[in-house]
C-alpha positions as CSV (number, residue, x, y, z in Angstrom):
1,X,58.5,34.6,105.0
2,X,61.1,38.1,105.6
3,X,63.4,39.1,103.0
4,X,65.9,39.8,106.1
5,X,65.7,36.8,107.7
6,X,66.5,35.1,104.7
7,X,69.6,37.5,104.0
8,X,71.0,36.7,108.0
9,X,70.5,33.3,106.9
10,X,72.5,33.5,103.6
11,X,75.4,35.7,105.4
12,X,75.5,33.1,108.5
13,X,76.1,30.2,105.8
14,X,78.3,32.3,103.6
15,X,80.4,33.2,106.5
16,X,80.6,29.4,107.4
17,X,81.8,28.6,104.2
18,X,84.2,30.8,104.0
19,X,85.5,29.5,107.2
20,X,85.3,26.0,106.1
21,X,88.2,24.6,104.3
22,X,87.1,21.6,103.0
23,X,83.7,24.1,101.8
24,X,86.3,26.0,100.1
25,X,88.2,23.5,98.4
26,X,85.0,22.2,96.6
27,X,83.3,25.3,95.9
28,X,86.5,26.9,94.1
29,X,88.9,24.0,93.4
30,X,87.5,21.2,92.4
31,X,85.7,22.8,89.3
32,X,89.0,23.4,87.9
33,X,90.3,20.2,88.8
34,X,87.6,18.2,87.3
35,X,87.8,20.1,84.2
36,X,91.3,19.4,83.8
37,X,91.4,15.9,84.7
38,X,88.1,15.2,82.7
39,X,89.0,17.5,79.9
40,X,92.6,16.0,78.9
41,X,92.0,12.5,80.8
42,X,88.9,11.7,78.7
43,X,88.8,11.0,75.6
44,X,87.2,8.9,72.7
45,X,89.1,9.7,69.8
46,X,91.5,7.1,68.7
47,X,94.7,7.9,67.5
48,X,98.1,7.1,66.8
49,X,97.4,3.1,67.8
50,X,100.6,1.0,67.7
51,X,100.7,-1.5,64.8
52,X,103.1,-4.4,63.8
53,X,103.2,-5.3,60.3
54,X,104.4,-8.6,58.5
55,X,105.5,-7.9,54.7
56,X,105.3,-11.4,53.5
57,X,106.1,-10.5,50.1
58,X,108.0,-7.2,50.3
59,X,106.9,-5.4,47.0
60,X,106.4,-2.1,46.3
61,X,102.7,-2.6,46.4
62,X,102.6,-4.0,49.7
63,X,104.7,-1.3,50.8
64,X,102.6,1.2,49.5
65,X,99.8,-0.3,51.5
66,X,102.1,-0.3,54.5
67,X,102.8,3.7,53.8
68,X,99.3,4.3,53.7
69,X,98.9,2.8,57.2
70,X,101.8,4.8,58.3
71,X,100.5,7.8,56.9
72,X,97.0,7.6,58.6
73,X,96.6,9.5,62.1
74,X,95.2,6.9,63.2
75,X,97.9,4.2,63.0
76,X,101.5,4.1,64.1
77,X,103.9,1.4,63.0
78,X,106.0,0.6,66.1
79,X,107.6,-2.7,64.6
80,X,108.4,-5.0,61.1
81,X,108.0,-8.0,62.2
82,X,109.5,-11.5,60.7
83,X,107.1,-13.5,61.6
84,X,104.2,-15.0,63.2
85,X,105.9,-15.3,66.7
86,X,107.3,-12.0,66.7
87,X,103.2,-10.9,65.7
88,X,102.2,-13.3,69.0
89,X,104.7,-11.6,71.4
90,X,104.0,-8.1,70.5
91,X,100.6,-8.5,71.2
92,X,100.8,-10.2,74.1
93,X,103.1,-7.8,75.6
94,X,100.6,-4.8,74.7
95,X,103.2,-3.6,72.4
96,X,101.1,-3.2,69.5
97,X,97.0,-3.9,69.2
98,X,96.7,-4.2,65.7
99,X,99.3,-6.7,63.5
100,X,98.8,-6.0,59.7
101,X,100.0,-9.4,57.4
102,X,100.3,-9.4,54.1
103,X,100.6,-12.1,51.7
104,X,102.9,-13.8,49.3
105,X,100.7,-13.1,46.7
106,X,99.3,-9.8,47.6
107,X,100.8,-8.3,44.0
108,X,99.9,-11.3,41.6
109,X,96.1,-10.9,43.2
110,X,96.0,-7.6,42.9
111,X,96.9,-8.1,39.1
112,X,94.7,-10.6,38.5
113,X,90.9,-9.7,39.7
114,X,91.9,-6.5,41.4
115,X,90.9,-8.1,44.6
116,X,93.1,-9.9,47.4
117,X,93.1,-10.1,50.9
118,X,95.2,-8.5,53.9
119,X,95.0,-10.0,57.4
120,X,94.9,-7.9,60.6
121,X,95.1,-9.5,63.4
122,X,93.7,-7.5,66.4
123,X,94.3,-7.5,70.3
124,X,90.1,-7.8,71.3
125,X,91.1,-7.3,75.2
126,X,89.1,-3.4,74.9
127,X,86.3,-4.3,72.3
128,X,85.6,-0.5,71.5
129,X,89.2,0.0,70.7
130,X,89.4,-3.3,68.5
131,X,86.3,-2.5,66.9
132,X,87.1,0.9,65.9
133,X,90.9,-0.3,64.8
134,X,89.1,-2.6,62.8
135,X,86.8,-0.4,61.0
136,X,90.1,2.0,60.5
137,X,92.0,-0.6,58.9
138,X,89.6,-1.7,56.2
139,X,89.0,1.9,55.0
140,X,93.0,2.0,54.7
141,X,92.9,-1.0,53.0
142,X,89.7,-0.1,50.8
143,X,90.9,2.9,50.0
144,X,94.2,1.8,48.9
145,X,92.4,-1.1,46.7
146,X,90.2,1.4,45.2
147,X,93.4,3.6,44.1
148,X,95.0,0.4,42.7
149,X,92.1,-0.2,40.7
150,X,91.5,2.7,39.3
151,X,95.1,3.1,38.4
152,X,94.8,-0.7,36.4
153,X,91.7,0.4,34.8
154,X,93.3,3.5,33.4
155,X,96.2,2.0,32.4
156,X,94.3,-0.7,30.0
157,X,92.2,2.2,28.9
158,X,88.8,1.4,30.2
159,X,86.3,4.1,31.4
160,X,86.7,5.3,35.6
161,X,83.1,5.1,36.0
162,X,83.2,0.9,35.6
163,X,84.8,0.8,38.6
164,X,83.2,3.7,40.9
165,X,79.7,4.2,39.7
166,X,78.3,5.8,43.0
167,X,80.3,7.6,45.6
168,X,78.9,9.3,49.2
169,X,79.9,13.1,50.0
170,X,79.5,13.2,53.6
171,X,78.9,16.1,55.3
172,X,79.3,16.6,59.4
173,X,76.9,18.7,61.0
174,X,77.4,20.6,64.8
175,X,80.8,18.7,65.3
176,X,82.8,19.2,62.3
177,X,86.5,18.2,63.7
178,X,84.8,15.1,65.3
179,X,86.3,15.6,68.2
180,X,85.0,13.8,71.7
181,X,85.9,16.3,73.5
182,X,83.5,18.8,72.2
183,X,80.8,16.8,73.7
184,X,82.5,15.7,76.8
185,X,83.0,19.1,78.3
186,X,79.7,20.1,78.4
187,X,79.0,17.0,80.3
188,X,81.4,17.6,82.6
189,X,80.0,20.4,83.7
190,X,76.5,18.9,84.7
191,X,79.2,16.8,86.5
192,X,80.7,19.8,88.1
193,X,77.5,21.1,89.1
194,X,76.0,17.7,90.6
195,X,79.7,17.4,92.5
196,X,79.3,20.9,93.9
197,X,75.5,21.4,94.3
198,X,75.0,18.0,96.3
199,X,78.1,17.5,98.3
200,X,78.0,20.9,100.0
201,X,74.7,21.7,100.9
202,X,74.8,17.9,102.0
203,X,76.6,19.2,105.2
204,X,74.1,22.5,105.9
205,X,71.9,21.0,108.3
206,X,73.9,17.9,109.3
207,X,77.2,20.5,110.3
208,X,74.5,22.3,112.9
209,X,73.7,18.8,114.5
210,X,77.4,17.4,114.8
211,X,78.7,20.9,116.3
212,X,75.3,21.2,118.2
213,X,74.0,24.5,116.9
214,X,70.9,23.2,116.0
215,X,69.3,24.6,119.5
216,X,70.2,28.0,118.8
217,X,68.7,27.9,114.9
218,X,65.6,26.1,116.4
219,X,65.1,28.8,118.8
220,X,65.2,31.7,116.3
221,X,61.9,33.1,114.6
222,X,63.0,32.0,111.5
223,X,60.5,29.8,109.7
224,X,62.0,26.5,107.6
225,X,61.3,27.9,104.1
226,X,63.1,31.1,105.5
227,X,66.0,28.7,106.8
228,X,65.9,26.8,103.6
229,X,66.3,29.4,100.9
230,X,69.0,31.4,103.2
231,X,71.1,28.3,103.6
232,X,70.9,27.3,99.8
233,X,71.3,30.8,98.3
234,X,74.8,31.4,98.7
235,X,75.6,27.6,97.0
236,X,73.0,28.8,94.3
237,X,75.2,31.6,93.7
238,X,78.3,29.5,93.5
239,X,77.0,27.0,91.3
240,X,76.4,30.1,88.7
241,X,80.0,31.3,89.3
242,X,81.2,27.5,88.8
243,X,78.8,27.4,85.3
244,X,80.4,30.5,84.2
245,X,83.8,29.6,84.8
246,X,83.4,26.3,82.9
247,X,81.3,27.9,80.2
248,X,84.7,30.1,79.6
249,X,87.2,27.5,80.3
250,X,85.4,25.4,78.0
251,X,85.6,27.7,75.2
252,X,88.8,29.6,76.1
253,X,90.9,26.8,76.9
254,X,89.8,23.8,75.0
255,X,88.5,25.5,72.4
256,X,85.0,23.9,72.3
257,X,82.5,26.1,70.6
258,X,79.2,27.4,72.3
259,X,76.8,28.2,69.5
260,X,74.1,28.8,71.8
261,X,72.3,32.0,73.7
262,X,74.0,32.4,77.5
263,X,70.5,33.1,78.7
264,X,69.1,30.1,78.1
265,X,72.5,28.4,79.4
266,X,72.2,29.9,82.9
267,X,68.2,29.5,82.7
268,X,69.1,25.6,82.7
269,X,71.8,25.5,85.0
270,X,69.3,27.5,87.6
271,X,66.8,24.6,87.3
272,X,69.3,21.7,87.5
273,X,70.7,23.6,90.5
274,X,67.4,23.8,92.1
275,X,67.3,20.1,91.9
276,X,70.9,19.3,93.1
277,X,70.8,21.9,95.8
278,X,67.5,20.5,96.9
279,X,68.5,16.8,97.2
280,X,71.9,18.1,98.9
281,X,69.2,19.7,101.6
282,X,66.8,16.9,102.0
283,X,69.3,14.4,102.7
284,X,71.3,17.2,105.0
285,X,68.0,16.9,106.9
286,X,67.7,13.4,107.0
287,X,70.9,12.2,107.8
288,X,72.7,14.4,110.8
289,X,76.0,13.0,110.5
290,X,78.2,14.6,107.3
291,X,79.8,12.1,106.2
292,X,77.2,10.2,105.3
293,X,74.9,12.6,104.0
294,X,78.1,13.7,101.5
295,X,78.3,10.2,101.0
296,X,74.8,9.6,99.8
297,X,74.5,12.6,98.1
298,X,77.1,11.7,95.6
299,X,75.3,8.3,95.4
300,X,72.0,10.3,94.2
301,X,73.6,12.9,92.2
302,X,76.9,12.0,90.8
303,X,76.7,8.8,89.9
304,X,73.3,8.9,88.1
305,X,74.6,11.9,86.3
306,X,78.2,10.1,84.9
307,X,76.3,6.7,84.1
308,X,72.7,7.1,83.1
309,X,72.7,11.2,81.6
310,X,74.2,10.3,78.2
311,X,77.8,11.9,79.4
312,X,79.9,8.5,79.5
313,X,77.2,6.3,77.6
314,X,75.0,7.0,74.5
315,X,71.2,6.4,75.7
316,X,70.4,5.0,72.2
317,X,72.7,2.0,73.0
318,X,71.5,1.2,76.3
319,X,69.1,-1.7,76.4
320,X,65.9,-0.6,76.3
321,X,64.5,-1.3,80.3
322,X,67.9,0.8,80.7
323,X,66.7,3.7,78.8
324,X,63.3,3.9,80.2
325,X,65.1,4.1,83.3
326,X,67.3,7.6,82.0
327,X,64.0,9.1,81.6
328,X,63.9,9.5,85.5
329,X,67.2,10.8,85.6
330,X,67.6,14.6,85.9
331,X,70.7,14.8,84.9
332,X,69.5,13.6,81.4
333,X,67.7,16.4,80.5
334,X,70.3,19.3,81.6
335,X,73.0,17.1,79.9
336,X,71.1,17.0,76.7
337,X,70.5,20.4,77.0
338,X,74.1,21.8,77.2
339,X,75.1,19.8,74.4
340,X,72.4,20.9,72.0
341,X,73.2,24.8,73.4
342,X,77.1,24.1,73.1
343,X,77.5,22.6,69.5
344,X,73.4,22.9,67.7
345,X,73.5,26.6,69.1
346,X,69.4,25.5,70.1
347,X,67.0,27.9,71.8
348,X,64.3,27.4,74.5
349,X,62.1,26.4,72.0
350,X,63.9,23.7,70.7
351,X,65.1,22.7,74.8
352,X,60.9,23.2,75.7
353,X,60.9,19.7,76.5
354,X,64.3,19.2,78.4
355,X,63.6,22.6,80.3
356,X,60.0,21.5,81.2
357,X,61.2,18.3,82.5
358,X,63.8,20.1,84.9
359,X,61.1,22.6,86.2
360,X,59.5,19.7,87.4
361,X,61.5,17.9,88.8
362,X,62.9,21.8,90.4
363,X,59.6,22.1,91.7
364,X,59.2,18.8,93.3
365,X,62.4,18.2,95.1
366,X,61.7,22.1,96.3
367,X,58.7,20.9,97.8
368,X,59.8,18.1,99.6
369,X,62.8,19.6,101.1
370,X,61.1,22.2,102.4
371,X,59.0,20.0,104.0
372,X,61.6,18.0,105.4
373,X,62.9,20.5,108.1
374,X,60.9,20.9,110.7
375,X,61.9,23.2,113.9
376,X,62.5,20.9,116.5
377,X,65.3,18.6,118.0
378,X,63.6,14.8,117.3
């Protein structure tokens, strides 16, 4: 294996990328589009949910409760209904996702026992939003109820600890603002690496077959290992540049904190790139059609990265058999490492299991990819 041959193959592949608008589009424009579309379009934060209210009492207390809903960042009162018919119509049309009905004896019950009921009607078409909305509504009502009980108890001269002897002070670590964007952006980096790496390298050898240049490649003294290293070197560099772009864009544009080591980040990225580039190269050798190779590359890299890596869906909430399958998904370890690097500031010691798993994958895929290419026309 000679370095000059690898360099020649790398220069040839770099020129091919430069002359191919499709490859340039994927390498340069796709990361920006993915960061903008997913960074702004994907959010798990539920805020300003449209709410319809039906106040059957219209008292000072009932209005105070509804003002608590309006003051909350999670709700926005969009309609004041005059009956259940209007509520049904609004929920059917999607005007609101939650309806709050205050009973006519709200103040009387509150004064007598300090306990009362408020009806909440929720559109459960989206079960996740419905569950979150109900939780937020219970929190608002609970907060108002506690304040009303304390006020009533104080007016009667009873000690306040009779009402609330126990309190919980919560502390949020790593993602203090509870912003979903802070853990979505690191996952987007994994998606971009998988997309750019596999999509581009899946065309390397299949392009030679379709353009009729495979005979020239076979006739050269370049060994199969030199072909693989030379062809993958430009894409490895492009992947590292895209990772650097995503890091800068995520931190300075979206304001996502980065608390880890840049060296550890690029070490993890390098291992992940070896895996996805090797998969793309292996597919390109086995499938002689560029379209077919690109489709299989997306199926084997982008799909598991999206669904089974923990980027879109929490792994601990999956059924146990699916959780076991995720250990076979290489992207799981990279996404875990990215989130730990960005939010926790973890180092190599803490990320040793993830880095070791990716290293094993990288060695296995590199071995298979190196053995896949043979200098013949069969």
